[in-house]
N, C-alpha and C positions, 0 to 999 in steps of 0.2 A: 513585722508580721510573724516572724518565726517565734518571737517571744510570746505573742498572743496564742499561737498554736500550741506551744509547749504548755501554756497555762491552762487552756481549755481542753486539750486532747484527752486527758484522763477522764474529765467530766463527760465528754462526748462518747468515749468508749463505754463508760458505765451505762449511760442512757441508752446507747445502741443495744447493749447486751440485754438490759431490762426490757426494752421494747420488743426485741426479737423473741425472748423467752415468753413474754406475755402474749405476743402475737401467735406463737405456736400453740399455746394453751387455748387461746380463744378460737383459733381455727379448728383445732381438734374437737373442742366442745361443740362448735357449730356443725361440724361434719357429723358428729355422733347424733346430734339433734335432728338434722335433716334425714339421716339414715333411719332413725327410729320412726319419723313421720312417714317415710316412704314404705317401710315395712307394714306399718299399721294400715295405710291406705291400700296397699296391695292385698293384704289379708282380707280387708273389708270387701273389696271388689270381688275377690275370688269366692268368698262365702256367698255373696249375692248372686254369683253365677252358678252356684252348685245345683239348685233346683232345675234351672233351665238345662244345664248340662246333663243331669240325670235323665230328664225326659228325652233328650236327644239320643243318649246312649241306649236307653231301654228300647226306644222305637226305631233306632238306627235311622234317624231323620237327618239326612245329610243336608237337605235344603235349609232346614232350620239352623243347622250347625254353621253353614256358611253365612247365613244372615246374621247369626249371633256374633261371629268373629269380625264381620265387616263393620259392625258398629264401632269398633276401635280404630277404624281407618281414619276417622275424623277427630280423634282425641289428640291432644298436644303432647302431654308427658306420658300418658298411658299409650304406648306405641303399638301394642299388638296383643293378640290372644291366640292360643292354640289349644285344640281339643284332641286328646289322644284316646284310642280305644283301650280295651283291657290288655292288649298285647303290646302297647306302647307305640302303635302306629298312629301318625297324625291323620285325623279325619278332616279337620278344617283349620286353616291358619289365616290370619290377616295378611292381605296381599303384599303390603310393604315389608312384611317380615317373611316373605316366602322363602328367602335364603336360609332362614332359621332351620328349616327341615333338613338341610344338608349338614348341619353342625352335629358333631359327635356329642351325644348327651348321655353319658353313662349313668347319671343320677336317675333317669326315668325307670330303668329296670329295678333299681333299689327301692324306689318309692312304690312300685307295684307289689313289692314283697312286704315292706315294713309299714305301708299305708300311712306314713307321717308326712304332713306338709313340709315344704322346704323353700327357703328364700335365700338367694346368694347373688353376688355380682358375677356376671359372666362376660367374657370377651366376645365381641361381635363386630366383624369387619375391623375398622380402625378405632373403635371406641368400646365402651362397656355399657351393659344394660343390667337392670335388676330383674331377675327371674324369680317369680313366686309360683310354685306348683302345688295344687290342692287335689288330693285323691277324691274321686266321686264314688260313694259306696251305696249299695242297696240296703234293704231293710235287714238282710242277714249279715251285714258287714262284709259283703264281698265287693271287690273292686270292679266297678263298671268301666272306669277309665280315669283320665286326668284332665284337669283344666290348668293351663299355664298362662299367666299374664306377664307382659314384658314392659318395664318402665325405662324410659330414657333418663339416664343419670347425669347428662351433660350440664343440666341446670344447676346441679349440686356443685360441680367443679367450677362453673362460672361464678356461682355465689362465693365460693372460697377464694377464687382469684381476685374478685372485686374487693373482698375483705382484706387480702394481702396488699392490694394497691392502696387502700385507704390507710392501712397501718404504715406502709412505706412512705407515703406522701406526708402523713402526720409526723413521722420521724425526721424526714428531710427538712420540713418546715421548722420543726423544733431545733434541729441542729443549726440551721441558718440563723434563727433568732438568737440562740445562745451565742453563736460566733459573732454576730453583729453587736450584741449587747456587750460581750466581753471585750471586743475591739474598742468600742466607744469608751468603756470604763478604763481599759488599759491606756488608751490615748489620753484620756483626761487626767489620770492620776500618775502616769509615768512618761509617755512619749512626749507630750507637750512640754512638761517641765525639763526633760532632758534636752529637747530641741532648743529651748530657750537658754539652757546652760551651755550647750555646744556653741550657739551663736554668740553668747557672752564671751566664751573663751576665745572664739575666733576674733572678735573685736579686740580683746585684750592682747592676743598674740600679734596682731597687726598694728598695735599701738593706737587704735581708734578709741581713745579713752572718753571722747565726747559722746560716744554711742553706748557707753556702759550704763545700763539702767538697773536700779536696785530690784531685787527679787522680793515677792510677797508670798512665798510659799509657807505652808504650815506643816506641822508634823515632823517626822524624822528627816524627810527629804529637805524640808526647809532648813533644818539644822545643818545638814550637809552643805547646802548652798551658802549658808551664812559663813561657815568655816572657809569655804573656797574663796569667798569675797575677801575675807581677812588675809588669807595667804597672798592673794593677788595684790592687795593694797601694800602688804609688807614688801613684796618684790619690787613694786614701783618705787617705794621709798628707798629701798636698798640700792637700786640702780642709780638713783639720783645721788645718794651719798657716795657711792663708788666713783661716779663721774666727777664730783667735786674734789674728792681726795686725789684722784688721778691727776687733775690739773696741778695740784701742789707738788706731787712727786716728780712730774715731768721736769719741772724747773730745777730740781736738785740733782738728778742723775745725768751723767755725761756720756758714759759708755752705753751704746745701744744693746739692750738685753731683751729677753722674752718679757720680763716684767715691765720694762719701760714701754715696749710696744703695746702691751695690754693696757697700760695706763693711758697711752696716747689715744688708743681706740675708744676707751671709755670716755676720755675727755673730749675728743673731737666728734665721735659718732654718737655718743650717748646711747639711747635706746634704739637707734636705727639698725636694722638688720644688715649683716654683711654677707654677701653671696659671691662665691667663686664658681666660675664655669670653665671646665676644660674637657677635652676628649678623654684624656687618660685619667683613670680614677687612682686615688692615692693608695688604696688597699684593694687587693683582688682576693677572691675566694676561689681556689682551684682544687680539683680532685687530685690527690697525690697518686701518681701512676703506680707506685710500688704498693702502697697500703690501701688505696681506694678511699681514703678518708679526706674530707675537705680540710684545707689549710689556708691561712691568710698570709699573703706575701705583699711586699712593696715592689712595684715595677721599676725597671731601670728607666728613669725619666728625670731630666733636669727640672722640668716643671714641678714634679712631685717633690724633688729634693728641696726646692725653694719655697713652695707654697705651703707644704704640710706644717713646717714650724710656725708659720704665721697663724694658721687656723688653730693650731694647738694653743697658741698664746691668747688669741682673742675670741675663739669660738666662731659660730656662724654656720653656714650651710655650703657644702661643696657639691655641685651638680656635675655629674660625669657619666660617661657611657659605661654601663655595666656589661663588660665584655668577657668576663671569666665564666667557666662552665659551671661553677657552683654559686655564683653571685645571688641568684634568685632565692636560695635557701636561707639567706641571712637577713633579708629585708622584711620590714613590717608591711601592713596593708597599703601604706603610702610610698612603698619602695625606698624606705629610709632605714638607716642604722646608725648607731653611735660608733665613732672611731676616734683614736686607735682602739683596737679590741682590748677590752678590759679597763680602758681609761675613759672612753667616751668624752673626749675634749671638744668635739664638734660633730655636726651631722653630715653624713654622706647620703645624697639622694641619687639613685641610679636611674638612668634613662635607658630603655631597652630599644635596640635596633634590630631589624631583620637582617638576614644575610645580604639581601639585595641592597639595603640601605648602607650597610657597612662597606660593601664592595664599591659602591658608587661614590659615597661621600668621603670615606676615609682612605681606602686603598687607591681609589681612582682620582677624584679631583684634588684632594688634599695632598697626597703623597706621590702621585705621578704627574700632577700639574703644578701646584703652588710650591711644593718643596724644592724640586730641581730649578724652578724659575727663580727662586730667591737665593739659592746657593749657586754661586758661580763655580761649578765643578765640571762643566762641560758635559752634563747629562741632559739630553733633550727632554723638555717638558711635554707631556701629552695631555691634550684637552679634548674631552668628549662631551657632546651635548647631553647624553644620558647621565653621565657623572655629575654634570652641573645641575641638572634637574633634581637628582637625588641629594646633592649638597644643599640645595635650597630647602628641600623637604625636611632634611634632618635639622637644619638650622631652625626651621619653624617648630619642629617637635621639641627642641630644647627651649625655645622661647616660651612655648605653652607650658612646659614643665616649670620654668622659672616664674612665670606670671602667677601660677597657682600659689606660690610661696611668698610673694612680695607683701610686705606690710603696707599699711595705709599711707604712711608719710615717708617721703624721701629715702627710699632704700638705696643701698650701694651695691652695684653689680660689677664684679671684676672679672672680665673675660680674658681667657688665656689663649693666645696664639692664633694661627692661621686657619684653624678648623672652623672658626665662627666669625667670618668677616661680615656676615649679613645679620648677625644676632642683635646688635645694638639697635639697628633701625626697627626690627620687629618688636623689640621691647618698648622702645620709645613711642611707637604708634599706639600702644595700649596704655603705657604708663609714662607720659612725658615728664612727670615729676621725678622719675628715677635718675640717679646719678650713675652713669655708665662709663667705665674705663676698659680699655683693652691693652694688654701688654703683648707685644710682638717679640717672641723669644728667638726668632731666627733673623738673619740679615734682611734688610729691605734693599732691593736692587735699584739701579738708576732708572730714570724714565724710559730709556730706550729698551732696556730689558723687560720692564714690567709691561710695556706696550704690546709685547707678544701675546699676553693673555687676552683671549677673545671677550672676556667678561669683565674687563678692567673698570668700566664705568659703574656697574652694579656693585663691585667690590669696594671701590672708593666711596661710593655713595653710602653703602652700609657702614663702613668704618667711620666716616665723617658724621654719623649720627651719634658717635661717642662724645662725651664731654672731655675725655682725656685719652690720648694715645701715647703709650710708652714704648721706648726702644732701649736696647743696651747702650748704644753709642750715639754720640751726636752726629756722627757721619751718617748713620741710618736715618736719623731725624731729618737731616738735610736732604737725603735722597727722597724721603717721603714728601717733604714740602715741594721739592722740584717736580715729583711725579704728579701730585695733585694740581699744581700750578699749570703743568703742561697738558694734562689729560682731561680735566673737568673744569667746568666754569665755577670759579671761586676767587676769593681774594686772600692772598697770603700776607699776613702781618709779620714782617721779619723782626719787629721790635718786641712784640709780645710772644712771638713764635707760635702763632696760631693760624688757623685756616677758617675763614668765614664763608659759608655756603648756605644760601636760602635763609639768611638771618640766623643761622645756627653757627656758633663759634666752637671750634674744637682746638684744644691746646695740645701741643706736641712736645714731649719732654724726654730727656735721656735719663734712665735709671739703671745703672749697671747692677745687675743682679749678683747675689753672692750666696754663701752658705751660712748655716747658723753656728758653725764652730762646735758642733756637738762632739766631734772626735777630740778636739783640743780640750773640751770641757770635761773629758773623762766620763761622760755619761755612758758611753759604750766602753766597758773595760776590755783591755787587751790581755788575753791569756798567753803568757810566755810559752806554755806547753803547746798551744795551738800553733804558734810561730815555729817552734822546733819541729812539730809534726809536718808542717808545710815544707820546711827546708829539707827534711829527710825524704819526704814523698817525691819531691821533684829534683832531688840531687842539687840543692842550692848551697850546701855547706862550702865555705871558703870561696864563694863565687861573688862577682859583682852582679847584683840583681837589678835589672831594669824592668819597669812595669808599664803596661798600657791597660786602661780600663775604658771600654767603649761599648756602645751599641753597634752592631755590625751595620755600617752605613757607608756609602761611597763618599760621604762628606768628611769622614773621620780620618782619612789618610792612612788606613791600616796597610794597604798594599805598599805605599811609599815607605812606610815605617819598616816593613820587612826587607824591602830592597836596600834601605839605608843600613840596616844591621848586617845584611850580606856584604855590602861594600865596606863597612867598618871592619869586619873580620878578614876581608881580602887585603885591605890596606895595612891593617895592624894585626898580623897573625899572632903577636905575643899575647893577645887576649883570648885566643882560642883555648877552650877548656877552662877559662877563668871568668867567662861572661855568660850570663843566661838572661834572655828576655822572656818575661811572663806576660802573656796577653789574656786578659779576662774579657771575653766577647759574648755579649748577649744577643742572640738572634732576634730579629724583628722584621716585620713586614714581609715575611717569607712568601706571601701570596703574590707579591709583585715580581715580575720576571727579572728586573734589574738586580733586585736584592738576592733572588735565588741564584743568579749567575755569580754575584759577588761572593756569596758564601762558598760556592764551588771553587772559585778562583783563589780565594784565600786558603782553603783546605789544600789545594794542589800546590800552591806556592810554599806553604809551611812545610809540607812533606818533602818538597824538592830541596829546600834550603837545609833542612835537618839531615837529609840523606847526603848532601854535599859535604857537610862538616862532621857528621857523626863518626865517633871512633868506637862505637859499641856501648859506651857508657854515658858519654856527654852528648846532649842535644842542645844547640844554642837557643832554640825557641820552644817554650812550653805554651801550647795553645789550648786554653780551656774555654770551650764553646758551650756555655749554658747561662742561665740567669743566676746572678749573684745578688743576694740581699746586702743592704748596707752593713749588717753585722758581719757578713762573710768577707767583705772587701777590706774591712779595717786591718786585719793582720797583714794583708799584702801591702797596704800603704806603709805599715810600720817597718816591714823588712826590706822594702825597696830602697836601693841606694840612689836610684834616679827614676823619675816618672817622665814618660814621653807622651806629650799631647801634640799630635801632628795633623790636626784638622786642616783640610784644604780650604774650608770656609765655615765659620761657626759664629753664631750670635754672641756667645760668651764662652761656654765650656766650663762647667763647674767641677769637673774632675781635677783640673789644675788647682782650684781653690781648696778642694777637699784634701788633696795631697799635702798642700802647704799647711792647712789647718791641723793635719794629723801629726806633724813633726814637732812634738813637744821638746825633743832633745836637740832641735835645730840641725839635725843631720839631713842628708839627702839633697838632691839637685833636681830642678825642674827644667826640662827641655820643652819649649813652648812655641807652637806655630805663631808667626806674626799675623796670620789671617784669622785669629780668634779675637773675640772681644776682650778676653782676659789679658791679652798681651798689652793692652793699654794701661792696665793697672799694675800687673806683675812685671815691671820693667827689669827686675833683678833676675828674672829667669833667663836661661840661655835661649834666645829667640832665633828661630830658623825659618827658612823657606822650604817647606816640605817637598816642593817640586824639585829642588836642587839636591840630588842624592849625595853629591860630593860634600856640599856644605853640611848636610844632615849627618853624614857619617863622621865628619871631623868634629861636629858638635858633641857626639857621643863620647869621643875620646877626650875632648876638652872637659866635659862634665865629670868623667871618671878621674882625671888627673888634676882637677882643680884642688888647690890647697884647702885643708880642712877649715882654716880660719875664714877664708873667703866664702866657703860654702855656708858656714854658720852665719856670717854677716848677711849674705844674700837671703838666706832663709828667714832670718830675724826680720829683715826689712819687709819681706813679703807677708810674713805672719802678722806684722803690725797693720799692714794695709787691709788684710782680710778681717782682722779683729775689729778695726775701726769701721770699715765699710762692709759690715755683715748683712745678712738677710733682713734683720730687724730694722736696720737703718734704711735699707732699700724699701721695705714695706712702710716704714714711718714716713718717708718722703712722699710716697704715693698717697697715703692716707691724708697727709697734710694738704697735698694738692686737691684731693677730692673734697675735703672739708672746706677749703677755700672756695671751690666751685659751688658747694652747697650754700655758702653765705651769699655768693653773688646771685645765685638762683633765688634765694629767699628775699 
């Protein structure tokens, strides 16, 4: 409609101006004509009254005068008549105009002197009348008196008003006709062809090739459509060729790389669209507090660390909550943008949540309920009915956003984590052909613990709508099977490791997640000057440097880590002034009371321990509390002599693998909690119980004093494990499982 208005608006303006100008001319012409007629009639009437008036004035016959003026009482337009004597005094006047005698009439005296007739419009009461005055003369040309006739002029203005109405109605009808005709023409020559082209593109994008119909457009638009069809055909052929070539290359390559994963996806998924869903978005646009300029950052998230390389490799769409304060400035009309910025390797679609939705779904049910429930860290989970209702509402909002994007045939939807336990069921209800998998990045508790959740049945029912459920560890898979077997009506197949409920089979598998090895691959270059700057800024020269990289969370064991360092310095005072622990800590979920208290507790503990050992120059703990990008963390990994990962309970913990991946020179030692998923793979790390402060502190001393050759051997073994079981292998296994499910479904 806007295009039609832009097209016809100049025409309508021109027509309106022309009609208005011509209307003014016509009205003025009509007004002048009516006025001339009125003057002529008034003069004629006055002249016809002259003889009678002369007789009345000569004989001073007041009775005849009154009879004469009363004749006008019955006239319609000729409203009245007045007879004046030679002194300008009214002798007789029509009764309905009796008030006229009270009106100030300076022109009467002038006419008695100059003896010329006069006709003018005069104001009377709330309207105007036309007054025509004729002097009455004797035979010697002396003034005997005056005769004045008064005409009602309202009919003139009524006539002009009606004329304006006719002009306006004609103009409006003409504008409506032009608008309707222009819209019909525009619709026929532009809107309908574009609508057909849009529908054609929609079918093409969704893979509905059987619905693609050839166009029969002529002219320049037809040529455009013809070219579009050729490009689309070329894309389909190219996709098929890429898929065939990918099958061949997969067989040749042994090490899992980005290229091999891309080939696998092309070979296994073909033209099927790949969708990832998570709460955390891989790239945020935030307003810089110092400059006020928006900037793009990557959040501190294990999910982002793992999934971003996969979508970089294979493309697809990532649907996530747009939570940053400048996110809306960078999306298109469909809330999408290409990421990474400047590379556009895949599509990010942002879903907007209100403050109430975010509070209930994310901070409430997800992180005050499910998070502590699944992490055995002795923090009590909180379940509120209002949070649960908001959690369901947000899951439905994400489902609606995803369903808008799904292609026609067998799409793949890969859901991330505990924020979307209901999502699979919502998608399957509308698109049962979709292959849906969920990966649970945190631990899954035993049935007794999970039974605490008041909404256990709805959560399990939602998850069992998935075709595949993935965990980091087999132990977590076992817990899930036991939980489903205990809490819902289903059949657990221990041979196939699947759960059958309501004729729907869900497979449960362990897929230990990893990193992409980008640091080891030298994609991010390490600047030696930057390392020197960090050492100098925090007084790390000639010091043994230990490193912790964490989101501030009670599951990460930061408090226990600081206590162990304190005990280490107490037991082994020879390392005072020779040892520094650097903690990179990214604040998160600060709206939740437990996290707010944790931040204050860590701040107080760090200050207390530094004051305990400080000699004015050396502080044993450098606590850097802010968000660090991957590029900023790399130098710290490089300079750290040991990395401490002391999680109290963790699904995997990718910091351990990132540190190992960064050590190209095989230096460094990893201290790793045995309560992390990573401890199952990185068996050459120094494994600890973070609750045992004595054991923890001794492990720090052991790591420092370990012979160089043993350090190198351990690091080499761990690097080989990370290299072989990288994130591309992890994704490849999941894609292989999904494609197998697709064949079974077909």
